[in-house]
C-alpha positions as CSV (number, residue, x, y, z in Angstrom):
1,M,8.8,5.1,-11.1
2,S,8.9,6.3,-7.5
3,L,8.1,4.1,-4.5
4,L,4.8,6.0,-4.0
5,E,3.8,5.4,-7.6
6,Q,4.6,1.7,-7.3
7,V,2.7,1.3,-4.1
8,I,-0.3,3.2,-5.5
9,K,-0.3,1.1,-8.6
10,A,0.0,-2.1,-6.6
11,G,-2.3,-1.1,-3.8
12,H,-5.3,-0.1,-5.9
13,T,-5.7,-3.0,-8.2
14,P,-7.9,-5.4,-6.3
15,M,-8.8,-7.8,-9.1
16,R,-6.9,-9.3,-12.0
17,T,-8.4,-8.3,-15.4
18,D,-6.0,-10.4,-17.6
19,V,-7.9,-13.7,-17.2
20,S,-6.8,-15.9,-20.1
21,C,-9.7,-18.3,-20.2
22,A,-13.4,-17.3,-20.2
23,H,-14.2,-20.0,-17.6
24,E,-11.5,-18.9,-15.1
25,R,-12.6,-16.6,-12.3
26,P,-10.6,-13.5,-11.8
27,R,-8.2,-14.0,-8.9
28,E,-7.7,-11.4,-6.2
29,M,-4.3,-9.7,-6.1
30,P,-2.4,-10.0,-2.9
31,V,-2.8,-7.3,-0.3
32,A,-0.2,-4.6,-0.8
33,L,2.1,-4.9,2.2
34,L,4.7,-2.2,3.0
35,T,7.9,-2.4,4.9
36,V,8.3,0.0,7.8
37,A,10.6,2.1,5.7
38,E,8.1,2.3,2.8
39,A,5.3,3.3,5.1
40,A,7.5,6.0,6.7
41,E,8.5,7.3,3.2
42,I,4.9,7.6,2.1
43,L,3.8,9.5,5.2
44,R,7.1,11.4,5.4
45,V,7.9,10.3,9.0
46,S,10.7,8.3,10.5
47,D,10.9,4.5,10.7
48,G,10.8,5.0,14.5
49,T,7.5,6.8,14.3
50,I,6.0,3.9,12.4
51,R,7.4,1.5,14.9
52,N,5.9,3.6,17.8
53,W,2.5,3.6,16.1
54,I,2.8,-0.2,15.7
55,T,3.6,-0.6,19.4
56,A,0.8,1.7,20.4
57,G,-1.7,-0.2,18.1
58,S,-2.4,3.0,16.1
59,I,-1.9,1.3,12.7
60,P,-2.5,-2.2,11.5
61,Y,0.5,-4.5,11.0
62,V,1.6,-8.1,10.5
63,Q,4.6,-9.3,12.5
64,L,7.0,-11.6,10.6
65,P,9.2,-14.2,12.4
66,P,12.0,-12.3,14.1
67,V,15.4,-12.0,12.5
68,G,18.0,-11.6,15.3
69,Q,17.0,-8.9,17.8
70,R,14.9,-6.8,15.4
71,K,11.2,-7.4,14.9
72,Q,10.0,-7.4,11.3
73,Y,6.7,-5.9,10.4
74,R,4.6,-5.3,7.3
75,I,1.9,-2.7,7.1
76,P,-1.1,-3.2,4.8
77,L,-1.5,-0.1,2.6
78,Q,-5.2,0.0,2.8
79,G,-5.2,-0.4,6.5
80,L,-2.6,2.3,6.9
81,L,-4.6,4.7,4.8
82,A,-7.8,3.8,6.7
83,S,-6.1,4.5,10.1
84,L,-5.3,8.1,9.2
85,E,-7.6,10.9,10.5
86,G,-8.1,14.4,9.4
87,N,-10.1,16.4,6.9
88,Y,-8.0,15.5,3.8
89,D,-9.0,12.4,1.9
90,L,-5.6,10.9,1.2
91,R,-7.1,7.7,-0.1
92,G,-9.2,9.5,-2.6
93,A,-6.2,11.6,-3.7
94,L,-4.1,8.5,-4.2
95,Q,-6.9,6.8,-6.2
96,E,-7.3,9.9,-8.4
97,Q,-3.5,9.9,-9.0
98,N,-3.5,6.2,-9.8
99,A,-6.3,6.7,-12.3
100,R,-4.4,9.6,-14.0
101,M,-1.3,7.4,-14.1
102,R,-3.2,4.5,-15.8
103,E,-4.8,6.9,-18.3
104,A,-1.3,8.4,-19.1
105,N,0.1,4.9,-19.6
106,L,-2.8,4.1,-22.0
107,T,-2.4,7.3,-24.1
108,E,1.4,7.2,-24.4
109,D,1.4,4.6,-27.1
């Protein structure tokens, strides 16, 4: 499974459906956080471009405690997709692809 497929699968599953007890409430899945490299791979840009966008405040991010000289960031997938502009609905395309992947996994058995 490619990185993009993994991110799509993880990023578009907001609620757990495998609740074991009827009285348990479904728990929300954690927000899909991408590394700088993962975000760059998805958008097919360099790590430096992602870091420039972070510095400019163009995309949402979370800064982790620094390790040495390099700052560490995580980018929420949904926030990254929401920050994109243009006339192509990338979020919609990813959701459709995710639905097709889920359907294919269900029909392979």
